[in-house]
DRENSE-907390 format. One record per residue: x, y, z of N, C-alpha, C, O, CB in turn. Coordinates in steps of 0.05 Angstrom, whole numbers, plus 5000, padded with zeros to 4 digits. Glycine has a CB too. Layout:
% DRENSE-907390
XYZXYZXYZXYZXYZ...
% end
This chain:
% DRENSE-907390
264180836697264981076683266681246702265781326724262481236673269181316694270881476710273081616693273581526671272181306732274181816705276481956692278981896709278881916733275982266690281081816696283681776709285382026703285882086680285081516700286282156725288082386722290782326735290882246758286882646734292882356719295582316729297182576725297182686704296982076714298482666747300282896746303082806753303482616768299283126764305082956743307882876748309683116753312083086755308882706726308583356754310283596757311283626785309983566804308683846749313783726787314983786813314384076821315384176841317983736813312884226805312484516808310184586826309684826831312184646782308684396836306384456853304384636840303484586818307384586879303584846855301485026844302485186820300785316807300685216866304985176814306085326791306385156766307585246747308785456799305284916767305684726745304084816720301684856722304884456754305484846698304184906673302584666662300484706651306284996652303684426665302284186655299784136671297684066660304183946656299884176697297484126714295384336708292984276709298284136743296284586702294284796695292784726670290384776668295685066691294184606650292784516626290884286632288684266621294784436604291784106649290083876657287583976671285383866668291583676674287884186687285584306701283484396680281084356684286384536718284384516659282484616638280984376625278584396621283984766617282384166620281183926608279083816628276783766620283283706601279883776652278083646672275683826678273483726683279683586697276084086679273884266684271684236664269284246671274884556685272384196639270284156618268783896622266383886617271684166590270183686630268883436634267083446659264783356658270983206638268083546681266583556706264183746704262083696716268383626729264583966690262384156688259984036672257684086677263284416674260683856653258583726638257483476652255183396648259683646610259183356669258383116683259283136712261283016720259582856669257883286729258783346756259183096773260683096793256783526770257782876767257882646784259982436774260282226787255182506784261482506753263382306743265682276764266782476772264482396716266282026772268481986790271182056777271681996754268581696801272982176792275682236782277682096800277882146824276182546782279181916788281381776802283881936797284681976774281681476793285282026819287582196816290082066828289981936848287082466831292282106814294882036824296782266817296982356794295881766812298282356837300382556832303082426837303882386860299982816850304382356816306782186818309182336830311082206839307582086791309082606829311282756841310782816871312582796887311683016826308282886877307682946905307482696922308082696946305083096907306582476910306382216925307682006908306381836896303382146931310382006906311781826887311481536895311381466918314681906886311481376874311481086878314280996887316281116880310680936852314380776903317080686912318880616889318080476870316680436930321280716890323180676868323880386864324580306841325680836873323680226885324479946882322079756877322479516875325979856907319679876874317279706872317279546847316379316847314779876874318179656825318079516799319879266800318879046793318979696776322379296809324079066810322978856830323278616825326979156819321878946851320678756871318278616859317978376864319878906897316678756844314378636832315178426811313978216809312578846819317278496795318178306775319278056788318677836779320378436758320878086809321977846823319677686835319777446836323977936844317677826846315377686857313877526836312777316842313477876871313677636812312277496791313577226783312277046773312077666767316177206788317676966782317976786806319376576805320377026770316676856828316876706853314176566858312176696856317676886877314176316865311676186871310176336893311376446911312175896881307576356890305976526907306476466937306576656953302976496901306676216944306976146972309676236983310076257007306675846975311576276965314376346974314876646972317076736979316376206957312976806964313477096961313777236988312477167007311177226945315577426988315977587012313677797015312177836996318677737012313377917038311378127041311878357021310078467010311378237070314478427018315078636999314278566971313178736956318078696999314678326962313878236936310778236933309778326912314877956930309378156953306478156952305478446950303578506935305278026977306678626966305778906965306379036938304679186928307179066988308678976927309379096901307578986879306779146862312379026895306978736879305078626859302278736863300978786843305078316862301478776887298778896892298679176882296679266870298078886922300879336886300979606876300979606845299479766833303579746886302479426833302579416804299779346793298979466773304579206795298379166805295779086796293779316799291979356783294778846811294079476821292379706825292779916803290780016793292979836853295279966796295780166776294780076749293580236734298880226774295179826742294179716717291079726717289879796696295079426713289879666740286979676741285879956738283779986725286079566768287180156749286280436745286280506716284380646707288080626761288180426701288280476672286080326657284680446641290980406661285780076663283779916649280979996655279179966638284179626657280480106679277780176687276980456679274680536681277380146716278880616669278280896662276580916637277180776617280981046659274581086638273081146614274581346596274581326572270281256621275881536609277681726596280081776614279981716638276181996589282281886603284581936619285782206612285782296589286781716614286782346633287982606630290782586643290982546667286282836643292882616627295582566636297282816633297882906611296882326621298082936655299783176655302683096661303383066684298783386676304183056639306882946642308883126628309383096604306882656629310183306643312083486631314783356624315383136633312583726649316283496606318983406600320883486622320783716632319883536573322583306630324683366649327283246639327483016632324083246677329383416637331983326628331783166602333082966598333283146650330083276584329883186556328282916554328282806532332583146544327082826575325482586573323282576594322582786606327282346576322182336599320182306620321582306647323982226649318482046616320182386668321282386694321482106705320181916695319682566713323082076726323381816739320681716750320081476751325481826762318981906759316381836771314581706750313181516755315082086783314681826726312981716704313981446695312381266691312981916680316581416692317681156684316980936704316280716696320781176680317280996730316580806750313580726748312880486750317180916778311880926744308980866742308480686718306880496720307481136739309680746695309180596671310280306674308980116667310580726647312680286686313780016690312079846708311579616703316680036701311179966730309479816749306779746737305879516740309079986774305579926722303079866709303379636690301579456688301980116694305479626675305979406656306379146671305478926662308479466639307579156695307978916711305378816724305278596734310078966732303378996725300878926739298878776722296678726732299779166750299478716697297578576680299178386662301678416660295978776662297878186650299378006633300878156610299878356600297477806620303178056603304778186583303178236557301878056547307278026577303378476547301978546522299178656526297878726507301878306505298278676551295578786556295479076548297179236555294878756586293479146533293079426524291479566545288979566545291679436496292879686564291579796588289680026583287880076599293779886607290080166560288280386553286980326526286580516510289780656552286280086521285380006495282880166486280680126496284679706495283280346467281180506456280280736474278280866467278880336450281580776497280680976516281481256507283881306502281880926544279581446504280381716497282181836519281381846542277781896494284481916511286582006530287782266520288482296497288781786532287982456539289182716532291882726547291982716572287382946540293982766532296682806544297283106543297383226522298882646528297783216567298683496569301583496575302383406597296983656590303283596557306083596562307283876557306484016538307483386545309183956574310284226573313284206574314584026584309284386597314484416562317484436560318284726567317084916558318484356532320384746583321285016592322385176569321985426569323284986613323785046551324885186528323385116503321085036503327785126525324785156480323585096454325284876440327684886440323385356436323884686428325184456416324384406387324984196376324684206433322984596375321984566348324084586327326384636333319884766343323384536302325184556279326684826278325385036281323684506253329284816275330885056273331885166299333485356299329285266259330885056321331885156348334485006355334984796344329685106369336085126373338484996381338084716394339884546393339985166400335784676405335184416418333384236402332084056413333984476446333184286376331584106359332583816362334983766360331784196330330783636367331483356369332183266398332683036403333783296352332183456416332783396444330383306460330683206483334083636457328083336450325583246464325282946460324282856439323083406454325982796480325582506480323282416497323082196506328182356489321482606502319182566519316682476503315582266508318582816535315882646483313382596470313382336454311482186455312782836451315482286439315582046423315481796441314181596434318082036405316881806463316781576482313981536493312981316494318781626504312681756501309981736512308081636491306381466497309082006522308281726466306581616445306981316442305081166438307181766418309481236443310080946439308680776460307480576454313180896440308880866486307680716507304580746507303180546507308780806535303680986507300781036509299180926485297080806489300281336512300280966461298780876437299580586429297880416428299381066414302080546424302980296412302880066432302179836424305680316401303480116457303479906477300779886491299679666495305679946497299680116500297280106516294780156499292580106509297480326537294980236474292680256457290880496460288580486453291080016460291880716472290180946477289381086452290881086432291681146496287081216452286181396431287181666440285781806455282981386427289481746430290981966443290682236429290782256404293881896443290382446445290582726437292782846453292882826477287782876442294582986439296883106452296583416452296183526431299583026439296883536475296883826477299583906488300383816510294583926496301084076473303784146481303984446485302684606472305784056459305684526504306284806509309284826514310484686530304684916533310585016499313485066502313885336515312085496520314885046475316485386521317385646532315985716559315385946564316785866512315485506576314285566602316285706621315385816641313285306614318785716614320785856631320986156623322486296636323485726629319586236602319586526596318086666618315886596626318186576568319386876629318287006652319586916678319287036699315386976653320986686676322386576699325386606695326886696713321686286703326386546671329186566663329486816647328586836624330086316647330987026658331287276643332487246615332087406598332987466659334087036611335286986585333286946563333986956540337286756587330786886571328686826551326787056548324687026535327186576559327387286559325487506559324687596530322487696526326587746573326587566511325987656484323787486471322687566450328487636467323087256483320987086472318287116486316586936484321886796473317987336500315487366516312987346499311087216506315587636530312987486476310587486459310087206448307787116447310987686437312187076439311986806428310886616449309086456443314686706417311886646473310986466495308086516502306586326507312686506520307186766501304386826507302586696486300486596493303987126508303386706461301786586439301686276442299686156438302986666412303986166450304085876454302285796477300885586476306985786460302285956498300585896521297585906513295985726520301086086544296886116499294086146490293285916472291085806476293686416475294985836454294285616436293985356451292085196446296485586415295685306471295585056487292985056504291684846506297985036505292385286515289885296532287485246515285585116524289785566546287385366491285085316474284885026466282684906464285285496448287184896461287184616453286284446477284984236473289984536444287084516501286184366525283184386529281984176535287684476550282084616525279184646527277684476506275784336512278284936524278784486482277584316460277784026467275883876462278984376433280083936478280383656485278483586508277383356508283283596493278083766527276283716548273383676539271983506548276383936569272583846520269883816508269583546494267383426496269384046488271683456481271483196468271182966488269682776483273983156450272682986510272382786531269582796543268382586548274482826553268583036548265883066559263782936540261982806549265183356563264182976514262282856495262482546496260482416492262882956467264882446500265182156502263682046526262381836524268182076503263782186548262382096572259282106568257781956581263182266596258382286551255582316546254482096526252082046525254982586535256281976511255481786491254381526503253581346488257781726472
% end
């Protein structure tokens, strides 16, 4: 029994997605203080950018002929896949960057896929909470409607490919208070933050209940 937590924000202590993940994890740990938490911060400790290609080439190379780099890359890929498969629940703080997932997240996903037989559902039935944040607003009627290529992609991988039992918690307008051009949306942003925080707590309680079952 364990919780897998993945973060990907480059904002450090100012990360809105990590703050939401903290709320989720606090509910789980407060209910189950002894539950192990496996953590990876893909931005603070990024995976090697060339590891995926090296792992793929290693997979097509006879084991006796693999280079040290290929062996290391395959071992890393298997470790990442194993972390997903062994998780009882998962908490993923993956913000939108440049209208999609960050390079760190894509590398993690590619490597994890390379670390198990093709088609393996790495989160098969695992209760998973995705916390995702956006600096601006991308909803219907906004100038950037349709520009969010993050959430649908993550749903495709986490649910359709990996088989997660997914709950998504979203927060927009995280740049309000940072970018003066967005000051007129202060009240809206505050309401969005409150709603996201409440949803994160609710999701954390659901994960805690799963660990108790």
